[in-house]
N, C-alpha and C positions, 0 to 999 in steps of 0.2 A: 519515578514520585508520578499520583495520579492526577493530581489535580495542583499544582504552586506556579504562584505567581513568576514567570520567567522572564519578562521582560521591561525591569525597572533602569535598566541602565544601558550604556552606549555598548556597542557593538564590539568585539573582539575581532579581530581580522585572522584567519587561518594563523593562530596563536603556535601552531607545531612548524608552520615549516614557513613563516614570515610573510608579512605582505606578497600580493603582486602587484607588477605595475604594469601597462600598458604602453607598449611602444609600435608603432606601426610605421613602416618607411615604405616608399616607392623600392621595387627589386632591381627595374629596368633593366632585367635578364640577367644581373648578376649572380653569381654564385651564392648560397647563404653565410657559404663559411666567410666573405671579403667584404659582406653588406656592415655600413655602418651605419648604429641605430643614434643619429645625432638627437631624435627629443621624440615625444609622442605625436601618432598621426592624428590627433582623437585631442580635443579638449571639452572637460568638463565644468560647466559654472554651475552652481545654486540656483533655483527661481525661488524668490521669495513669495510668501504665503501669506496673504492677510493676517495679521495676527489675533484678531479679534473674529470668534468663530460664533455663529449661532444656531442655539442647541434646542431640541423638541423632543420632549420627553417626559419621563420612560413609559414604554409601554410593553407589555408581558409579552412572551414569545416562549415557544417550546423549544425542548431539546433538540438539536439538532434540523430546525423547522423552518430556519431560515431559506434553504436551497426552493422551498415550494412557496415561496412569496411569503404570504400570512404578516402581510404588513398593514395595521389597522388604520395608516394614514390613508391608504389606496381607498378606502373607501370614500375617502372626503377631497380626493383630487389627485392625490399621491405627493410625498413631499416635494420633489424634482417642482411642483408647478405653486406651491404653497409660498405665499410671500413671507418675510417677516412680520407678526404683528405679536404685538404684548398680551393686546385686548381677549383674542381670540382664544377661546378653550378649546381643548379636544380631550374627550373621554378616556379615562385608561383605570381599573381598577386598583392599580398598587397606590396610585395618590389619595392623600385625604382628601374627600369631599368627590372624589371621582375623575377630576379632572387636572390636566393640567394645561401649560403654558411654555411661551417660548422665553430664553434669555440667554445671555452670551458670556462667551468663557473667551480669558487670555491664552493663546499659546507663551509656553516660555520659552526661554533662552536657546533650548536643547530642542523644541521644536513639538513639546510635548501637550497636547490638548486633555484636562482634564473633564470628565463627565462625570459629575457629583451628584445627588440628589441627599443630601444630609436633611431634608424635610422628609423622606418617606420613611415609614414607620417599619424598616426593613424588618426589624428582631419580632416584631408584633405580627406581622406577616408570617414568617418564616412559624411560628409558633404553631399553626396549623396546618401550614399545606408544607414545611421541610424545606431543605436550603435550595431546592429546584427551584422553590415561587423566586427566589431571587434575581434568577434569571430575570434579563428585561432587553431591553432595544428602543436603540433612540437615534434619530438623526441630529449630524450635524453639517454647517457648510460655512466653506470660505470662497474666496476669490486667488487668482492670481492672473498674471499675463506672463505673458512671453517677451524677452528681450527684443526689440528692435535691432536682429544686428542682420548680418547678411551669413546663413546657414550654407551659401554655396554649394546648394542643391539643387538637381535640375527644376523642381515642379515649385519652387520657391520657398520649400515646407522645410521645419525643420525639427531636428529627431530629440525628444522630453523622454526622458524617463522618469519612472512614475512607482514609486509603491508606497502603500499606508500596512504601517505595522497593527497588530492586534486588532485585525476588523476581520471582517468576511467577505465582503463586495463594498466596492465605492465605484463611485459615478465621474469620470469627467464628461460636464455637460451631461449629457444624456447617454453616453456609450458607459458600459459598465464592465467592472473590472472586477480580479481576483485578488481580494487580500492578503497578507502574510498572517493569518490566524495565528502561528504558534511563534511571530517573530524570528523564522530563521533566519533574514537577513541574507537571502541566496536569492530572489529574482525579482527583476524588474520589468516594466511593461515599456515598452516603447511608442509615444505616440507622436504625429506628423502633424503640428499643427506651424499655421502661420505667422511669422516676428510680429510681435506688437500687437496680435490677439490675447483678449482676456478671457477668460474664463472662469465656470464654476464647479469647486469640486465639495462635491456631495459624500458623507459618508456615512454609510449606515453602521451603527457602533451597536453591537450586541454583547454584553456580559453574559459569557458562559463559563456555570460554575466550572464545569467540567475543566476549564483550560486554568482558568484565572482564580479558581479556590472559591469558597462558599462561606466559609467563617470570618472575612473579616468584614463588618457592618459601617458604615457605608458599603455597598461595592466597592474599590479604590480603581475605578475603570479610567482608563487615558488612551489616547491614541498619537499616534506621529505617520506626518506623511512626509515624502521628501520629492521633490522634481530636482532633475540636471539637466541642464541642456547640454546637448553633444555637438558638437561640432567639427568637421577637419581641422588640422593644425597648419594656419598661415605661414608657417616659418619655413613649411618645408616645400624644395622644390620638387614639383610630381613631375615634370620631365613637359615634352612638348607636344607628345602624343597624347596624355591626360592629364586631365583635371580632378580638382578634389569630388566632384560630384558623382563623376564614376567610380570610386574606388570603395571598397567595402568598408563599411564601420563596424566594426566587432571587437568587442572586449572581452579580454578573460574576465570571470568572475570572481572576483577578488573578494567578496563581501560574506558575514558569516561564514559557518561552515558549512561542506560538504561538496563546495566545488573543485575542489583537489582533493582526487582519494589516492591514500599512497601507502606503500609498504611500510615497515624497519627492516633494515637490514641485521640480520642476526648473524654474532662473529663475523662480518663484512660482506653475507650474502644477502642477496635479494630475496627476502621473503613472499615470493610474486612473481610473476613474469608483465603485469601490465599494471599502469596508473590510470588517471582516468583526470582527465582536464575538462571544466564549463568553457564552453564559448555562448556567449552572448550575440547577436548580429542587431544593433540598432540602426542601420541603414535602411533605404529603401529598398533598395537591389537582392537577390538572391546573392549569396556568398559560397564559393567552393572552398573546403579546407582542403590543400594540395598537399601537403608534407610536411611532416616535423622533424627538427632537427634541434641537437644540443649546442648549445652557444656557450656555457660554461662548465665546468665540469666537461668538456668535449674528450678531454685525455682519459677517463675513465668509463664516461658512458656512451652510450650510442641509442638513441630513438627512431621509432618507426610508426607509424600508421599501422594499424591492425592488416589494416589490407592496402600495403602501398599502392598496388595500384589503380584503388576505387577513390575516386575525389568523395568527401562527406562533403551534401549539401546544407546550406542553412538558411530555411526559411526567415524573411525579415521580420522581426519581432520576436525571435523565437531564441531559447536556449537549448544548447545539445551539448550533453557532456562526451568528449573524444575519446576512445581507451587509445591510449600510446603503449606499446611496447618497448619496455624498457632493456635493459642490456648493460651489464656494469663490464667491460669489456676489459680494463686493466685493473690489476691489484690480486694479488692473492689472497683466499680470504684466511680470515684469522682462526687461529686454534680456538676447539671449543672454550670457552670461559674467558676469553681474552677479551678486551674491552677498546672502542678507538671511538673516534670522534663521529660526531654526525657527518652524513655525506648531502652535498649540497651541488646542485645544477639548476642550469634554466632550458626553458623552452622554447622554440621560437616555431612558429608558425605558419608556413606562407597559406595565403589567401587568394582567391580569384575572384573577380566580380563579374555578374550576369545581369546584366542590366535587359529587362524588354524595351527599351527605349534604343539600345545601342550593341546590338547586341554580335556583333562585330569587336567588338571591346571586351578584352580580357586584361586590364590592367590588375595586377599583384599588390599588394602588399604582404608585411611580415608582422602579424602581433608575438609580442614575448611575455613570456614572466619573470617573475624576478625569480630570483633564490627561492628553490623549492630544496627543501630537507627532508631527509631521509635519519630516523633517528636511530641510533646504533643502538643496539640489545645483548647483551651474553646470554650464551644460550641456557636457559631454568628461569631467563624473566618473561615474565607478560611481554608480548608483541602482537604486529600488529601483520596480518598478512591480508594481501588480495586475491580474488579468485570472481571466476565468469559466474554472474547470476542468471536464473532460469531465464531473462529475457535479453541474454548477451551481453547486458551492462556490465562496469567493473565495480565491485563493492568491496569493502573492509570488514573483517571482525580482527577480534582479538585472541589468542589462545595462550596458555599455561601448560607445556608440555608436562609427561611423567620424570621424574623423578631417576626411577628405578625401572626402567625398564626392560633390563636385560634381567631382572627379577621374576619376569612374568612368560610363562611357553605359552600364551594366550594373547588377542588381539586388546587394546585396552579401551576399556567404557569411557564413555565422554559425558562430564558433567555439562549440559548446557544451559546458560545462565542468561534469563531476559531480562533488559533492564526496564526500569522507569518510566513511565513518561517524561520526557525533556531532557533525556539523558544522553548525549553525546558521547558513547563509546572513548572516543580518541582526545576528548578533553575531559571525561572523568576521572581522574587515578584512584577519589575511593573508588569507582566500582570496579578497578581494574586487579585493585587491592584488596577488596572485599573476601575474595576468593583465593584460598591460599595454595602453593602447590604440593600435589600429592603424590606417592610413589607411583602408581603403577596407572594413573585415570588422567588423560586430558579434560581438560576444562575450556571450554570455548564462550566467548561472548561474542553474540552477534549484536547488529546493529537495527534488523527489521527494517532496513533502508534508511531511516533518518530518526529522528530522535521521539516522536510518537509514532511513527511511521503507519502501521493500518491495527493497532490495538493488536499486533501476533496474529490477526488472523490473514486470510487471502493473501497477498501479495507479500506479507511479513510473512507470514509463518513457511511459504515456498523459500524465500529467504534463509530461513534460517536452515531448512532441507540443504539448500548449495551451500550455504556455509561450513554443514557438516562434510556434504560430498567434497568438496573444494580442498578439504585437508585431507580427507580418504585418499582423494586419486592421485592428489600431485604431493603431499608432504612441504609445503611452504614454510621454509626456515628450521628444518630438521637437518643437522649436520648429514653429510656423505657418511660417516661413518659410523651412525645409529638409523638407517632410512630401510635395513635388509635384518632389524632387529624386530621379533615379531611382537615385543609388548610395548612397539613406538607406534603399532599400524592401528590408527582409529577403530573402533566397529560403530558401523552407522545405524547399526540396530539393537546397541546396547546404551541405551540412552536415562542417566537422571537427570532431569527437567529440572529445573531452578528457575525462579524470580523472583521481583518483589516490585508493590504496589502494581501498575501498567502489566506488569512483566507477569506478579504471581497471577491475575487474571488469565496470564498467556501461557504461562506453565499449567493452570486449570485447563486451560481450552487445548493444549495441546495431549497432556495424559488422558482427557476423554474423548479424543479425538484421534491420536495415533497409542491407544495402548498394548496394541503387538510389540512396540519397539521401547517400552517404558521397563526399567528396571526397579525405576521407583522415581517420586516427586516429593520436593520441597517448595510448595506454594506458599509465598510469606505476602502476608499484607495485601490478597488479591482481593479484586471485588469478583461479585458474581457472575453479573454480566451489563454491559450498558444502560438497558433501560431499568434498572434496579439502580446502578449506581445514583445515576441522575435522573430522575422518570421523567418519561414522555407524559405525563398523565396533564403538563401543561399546554400541550399543544391549542392554538386556538381552533384550529381546524375540528376539535373536536366538538365544535357547537355546530357544524355545518358538513358534519360525516354521520354515518350508521356503522355501528359495529362489523359488517359485513366489510366496508371499504379497508375499514382500521386493520380487524386482521389480516386482509389481502397484503396490505402493506407493508406489515408486522412481520408478516410469513416471511420477509425479504433477509430479516437478519437474524431468525429463533436459530438458526444452526450455530451462531453463537453465545446463545445462552447452555452457558456449564451446568447448569441446573438439570436442565433437560436433559443433558449427555450423561451424566454422574454414573449412570450405569455401567456406561462402558467400560470404567476403569474399576469397578470392584475386581478387587485380587490384586490389586496393584498398589503397593506398601506406600501411604502419604503421610507424612508431615507436614502439616498447617500449621505457619505461623504469624502470631498477629500481639500487638501490642494492644493491651485491656484501655489506652486512653487514646487510642487512634483518632484522630478528628477528621482524614483525610478519607482514609478506607475503612470506617466505624470497623471494630470484630465481628459485630453480627454477620459480616460477610462470609468468612471464615468460619466461624459458629454453623453456618446452614449451609456451609459445604461440607463440612464435617458429619452433619446430623444426614444430611441426605444421601453419603457415603457409605454412613453405619445403618442407615435403614433399608436403603437395596443389598446391601451385602448380609442382612438379618445380622447383625455382627457388631455388638457395640466395642469392640477393638480394633475394626475393619480399618479406620482413619482416626489419625494421631492427631488431636489439639497441644500446642504447646502456645501459650497466651502470658506474656508477662505483663506482670501488674505493673501501673504505674507508668507505662513506658508508649510513645505515641507510633508515629507513622515509619518514622527511621530511628534506629539507636544503636550505641556502638554493641555489637556482637550480633544483632540481627539475625546474621544469616551464616557466621561460623564460629557462636558460641560451642558449649559441651553438650546442649542436646541436642544441635543441630552436627555436630563433629560426631558423635555417637549413632547418630542418624545414618551418618554417610559411609561411617568404620562397617556397621550392620549389612549393609548392599553394596559397596565398593569392594571392599575385603581388602583395605589399605587406610594408610593412614598419612595425615598431612605431612610433610618430607620435613620441617623445621623440627618437629618431635621426637625425630629418628635419629641414629647415628649409623643403622645399619637396616637393608629393607625387614619388614617382617616376612614372615613364610606365606609365598603365593598362594590362592586359593582361585577357585574360577568361578567370575560373578556370572551368572544364569539369569535368566529370566523368573520372575515368580510363577507356581503353578498354575495353569489356567483351571479353573473354578471347575467343579462339576455341573453347575448349571451356571448361566450365563446369559448376558441380554447384548443386543447388540441394537441401539436404539442413535436414530439420525433424523434428518427434516432433509440433508443436501447431501447426496453423495458425491458430490463434486468436494468438498470441504473432509469427508469421514475415509480415515484410513481402515485399514481390516482388525478387527477383536476375533480370536481364534482361528486367524486365516482366513475368516468372512471374509469377502469385498464387495459389500452391496454394491450395482451397478445404477439399478434405475428402482424409482417408486412408484408403485403403480399409479397415486394422484401425486403429484412432483407438489412439495411444499406441501405437505401431510406429512406428521411424523409416523415413519415406519421403525418396525421391531419383527427382531428375529430373538423368539426364545429360544434356547440351547440346552438340552439334557443331556450329558455322555452319562450311557447305561454300560456298565461290566457287561457282556456276554462270552459264552462259551459255546462256538459252533459245534452242530452235530457231529459225535464222534472223533468229539477230538479230547486229548487226555486232560483235566484239569493242571496236570503242571507246566502246560505249553504256556507261552506267553500269551498276557490275556490281549482277547479283543474288546472292543466297544462298538455300542452303535452310538450314533448322534441323531437325538430326534429336536428335530427343530420346528416351531409354531413359529408362524409370520402373520403381520398384521401390515398392510399397504406394503408388501414389496412384491416388486415387479420379476428383477434381476441379480441375480449376485454370481459369485464364484468363490473358490477356493485359491488364494493368492499362489499357493505350490502345495503338490503331494507330500511332502515331506512332511510341514506343517499341520498338515493333515492326519497322517497316520502315526506320528508321533509328537504328538503336541504334549510335550513334555511330561507325559505321563507314564511313559516307556511303552505304550500299547497301540495298538494298530487297529486302524478303523474297518470294522468289516460290513457295516448298512448305515446308511442315511436314511432316515424316514421324513420327509418333508410334509408335514400336514398332511400324516396318513399315506402319502406316497413313497414308498419302498424302493430304494437306489442299493445294489450291493457293487461293491467295492472289491478289486481284485484284476487278474489278469486270465479268469477264463471265461469263455463264450457267453454273451450278455451280461458280463460283470463291466462298469466302469475300470479301465486303465488309471494309474498314474499319470500318463500323458495326455491321456483326455483330461483328464482332472487341469492338468497345470494350464491348459488351453481355452477349454470349453466354458461354458456358465449355467445356470440353474433358470430356467425360465416358468413364469406360473402366466398362461394366459391363453394357451390352445385348448378349446372348451371340449370338452369329450361328449358324447353320447347321452349323455345325463344332465347335458347343459353346465357341468359344473366346470370350474376352470382350475385343472389340474397342473402339476409340476411337470416338468420334461428338461431333459437335458438336450443342448445345443451345441455341438463341437464346431458350428461357423463362429464366423468372426465379421458374418457378411453386415449385421446389424448394425455394427460400428460406423458402415457408412452413409445408411442414411436414416437414425435413430440418435436421440439425444444420450451422450455419455459421460463421463467425468471431467471433460474436459470442454464440454458444451453444454452443461447442464442448468448456468444460469447460478444466479441472478444477473444483473446487467453490470452489479461490481467485479463480477468475473471478468471482465476486459481488459483487467488492470492485469492480469495474471499470465500473462504471456508478450512479446515484445509487441510494440504498438504503432502503427500507419493512422497518420489522418490525411483523408482525402478529401480535397476541395473540390465541390463541381463548381464549373466554369459556366453553366448556362441558365444563371439565377434573372429571371425577369428585369429588373431594374438595377442601377448600380448600387442605391440603397440596400436593397436587396444582398446583393454581395459584397458590400461592404458590412454587413450585418454578420453574413458568413465568413465572411476572413476575419474578423473580430475575435466570433467565436472558434474558430480553428484554432488561434493563439492563444487564447483562454485554456481551452484544454490539453494543449502542450504545455502550459505553464505551470497546469494544475497539477500534471501527473508530475512534473518533474519537481514542484514544489514539494510535494509530500510523499513522494516517491523515489527521487531522485532519478527517474526512470528517461530513458533515451527514446526521442519520438521520432519522427521524421512525418514532415507534410508535402505532400505531393497533390500536385492535382488529378482532377482526374484521367487528362489525356496523358499525363505523365505517369502516373497508375497504371493506366492499360496498357501502355507501350513495355512497361518493365513487369509487370506480373500477369502476364497472358494466362496461365495455369498454377494454381493456387498452391496444389502437392507439389510442384516440381520447384518451382519458382519460388516460394516464400511461407516454410514450415513454421510453426510455430508463431504465429504471426496473426495478431486479432486487428481488424480495421475499425477506424469510428467515421462513417460516410456524414459528411456533412451538406446536406439537401436530399430530395427525393431522386426517381427514377426519371423526371424529366431535369430535373436539376443537375443531375451528376450521375457521369457516364459508368460510373462505378456502382453507383447503386443499383441502379437497371440492371448490369452484370451480377451480381450479386443475388436480387430478389430473383431472378428469372433462373437460378438451379432451384430454389424451391415455391413453388406455390402457396402462395402467405393468407392468412383470413384476416389478416390486422392490415390496411393498408394504407398509403395519403398519397392523395392524386393532387399536385398544387396546381394543378390547367383545370380540373373538376370543382376544386378549391373542396373537397371532402376529404375527411378520414373516413372510411371504414371499419368496422370492427364486428367478426363473426362470419357464420357462413356462408357467403356472397348469395345473394338469390334466396335465403331462406328467410323464416319467420324471425329468426333471432337475429339477423342483421340489425345493426343500426349506423346510422349516417351522422356524422360530425360536420356544420360548414358554417359555424360562427368566425369571424374574423377572430385574430388569437388565439387561435386552437392549431396546438402540435404534436410533436409525436417523437416520444425514444423508444426506441425497442431494439434487441438482439435477434440476429438471425445467423443462422448457419453459412461460413464462409468456407465450400468444401466439407470435407468430413470431418474434421478435428479440431477447426478455427471457427472463430466468432465473427461477427461484424453488426457494429452498433450503428444504428442509424437515427442521426435526428433531422427532423426536418420540420417544416411550421408551411402551414397555408397563408402566411404573411411574414413581415418582421415580427411582430407581435408574437405569434405563434410559435417561429424559431429559436426567439430569445429564453421565452418560458420553456419551451422542451429543453435547451441548452442548459438552462439551471438547475433540471435535472441531474447532470452527469453528474454521476456518484465520486467526488474527487476523494471524498472522507469515508469514513468509517460512520456508522450509525444512520445513514442516510436511508431512509424507507421506500429505494426506486424496486420494483420487481422486474420481470423479465421485458415486460412492454406497459407505457402508460402513456394514455392520452392527455395532454394539459389543457385546460379551457381557461376563456380570457378571465374570469373571474377568481384564479388561482391569486395574484398578486396580493389582494385581501383575505378572501377563503381560505388559502393554503392549500392543503389536503383538501379542503372542501370541494374545490374547483377541477379537481379532478375528473375528466367525463368517462374514465374509464380505464382499468388496469386488471392485469391480471400474467398469468405463466402459462408459459408453451406445454401442451402434454408431450411424451415419450419420443413423437411421431413430427415433433415442431407440428401439430396441429392448434386449432384454439380450442381450449377448455373451457366448457361452461362454467363448470365448479369449482374451475379457481379464477374466474373471470369477475369484475364488477362494474 
């Protein structure tokens, strides 16, 4: 569901697997099998927070605006420096009279703090500006004191873990930390604080309508923070050679859902090769994961790290999901259809400390999980399988196999069903049961990486494709007796895309961006785009920006506007479903998409709308009633298994015919797959809309009888397209029309296709590209065909086209500079590196490694050879971070930062358009190429404030308006985007592009 209050009660930790416990003990060189687990080597003690909280607000805020600052209180000194004073008033257009004051609230016994404003005229305000106006921000604060205890650490400090729920960010004293917006309960920050010290906890509360809902008034806002003191267990004898201060303090992530990723056992066979267990380093030292073994259930299972010869480093204060190869070593598989009990086992990880102050100390501990449960499924039931995702992490999905695969001689089409926001597939039986087993079709339920994921864009849609490929390539969970049956093979190129709510929006996105793979689509209760669902018109920074800057920033997310791309889906059968009384995603969203689909097809029946009178956002039969099943039967040529005693006659499931006229529309080639076999590689002006209008004309070659197989010419007219290709020659020559293509006419330039001299052959088409840009003698830019792929080494392409959020679409390494000028600046950089790791894991369950620049240079000398498919995040400029210096030296850039000179320079250096920014508080975030196919993001500042402001713009969630590069200025804290000094997009050759910069 798109916006539902999710976090009203206590967490349930690993309901499917059972709770995990932490048990660490000294190995002393003893083999794992003979080690005794006496008790936990760490203890955790709750730290009390003063129950009375001071509150100031509410103030207006825009959708996803908070990462730009945009805090009105910053204009008056900032909340962190404002004293509590009930007499002082602060301006806010939300309140009657235009002012708000301080007040206090009491925390309840469960730790929840209500942030309510019944005096605000919410209903009256909403009448004029919609539910987006009910978004607000406020600040609350309290205090806590670290217990006076001996934490037995060499620096005398204690490890404190902390997290705040239902918030975006918060501060301990003046250090910013990331909150848990969606209440996943998965992550904790680690602080190092002195025993007996007192601290202020300040929380920036933002009521985001999209997350918490916009219907209930006054908005039912509440937040909760939890602090735990972590210390070594004094009851354990660590031996003569080591003390507790040298041992790694590592916890298994036991809170929330997502720290443990497991498969089911189908008739006794594991549906996947790997599981994933997340570990958290809460100590001051690096920890190395050396090995893993099974300690319970060891007579049936064995386990190992993915690469047993390579230790996995845990940077202090970070989480990492650890991939574990799991083998069921004893016990025969059950027969098809036989039931069995759940499988249970526990794992123990061997860890080694790596202290900077004691380099020769290699003390070891073990941390173990509690009993892990793998549910047993009977073949034919929905089951979970694990697979390797695009970034190498282990993720899971659910699948329902076809019931009668033997009745087909063709591979099986796939229904891909995308869940709504807040739905964890493994914890949501209703979602797994909504789609019924079919005769000859697979049903796959991806996760998108997490319950909210990335709105089925970017990393989430790559997860969908990995989900499909993982099923196709390995058939996890499929019995041996069926693995060679043709009708059991999933067909990754024949997909019926379905989804509900946020997943309905995802279905619209997929069918408009992956149309060549689509058999049909059934988006239900899906919104048009994020900007229309909760409008961005409430941004405070609109009062400080012009339309040009706003347009440039918004261009970073226009690729996700489904309405802009709807023409790509012309010809694909679509049934949109909505309830007429849906107050979560109003029916106007589905109605609009249907209208646009029919307009672009010039056909009143091109897209169908099924609107159920009186029904809301979710209702019984929303996705499987008679109307929906009739549509599925029509396009999948099969039926629900429960409706049948025997299989229906098999018919081949084919793609819909390609229309004689169609368009390819896009804003970003990185996110747009092919239409009609045409794959756009580059735009002439990046992030401006590009269009190819295609008309297929029947032709009869001269001298050829009319009874011969027909031939066609493709007449293509382009707007803002620089380079494109055809994915394969068969798709071009026989695009489901039974004809061959004899000519391509591109903006009046004719290319003959065939095997004769002077014609383009099929093999050339398969590897070359059509390029517009070589001027003729008439000074016109004409199309030409290039068989060379050398351009991929020097120009931007689909893997590097940006914008900044594309950094999340591969494995990520954070490289932390070690040459900062002051300890304070180094501390800020260290905290920012940890925040980035935290945010990527929290929102995308990704594995991010942290390396110092020296470690990086030692490990990755040659990018193409040593780190393929890896993006970098570099903290610090070229003076502060050697890795930044190496990456930026690969290619001259026209947006630079020099902390020694104290300047950020934008434009062609030395030319008239060069602009220099030197104010304190200035920072830069930008993506640059690393090698030919990877990206590097540089985050740097002229001082600590500039580094902080640049890091706030890291695109951790969808909907954040961050282009390829952006210069943050010192006024951003209160002006928001109005404090952006410059921003823009690179050209196709990574050059500064004045037309797309501000």
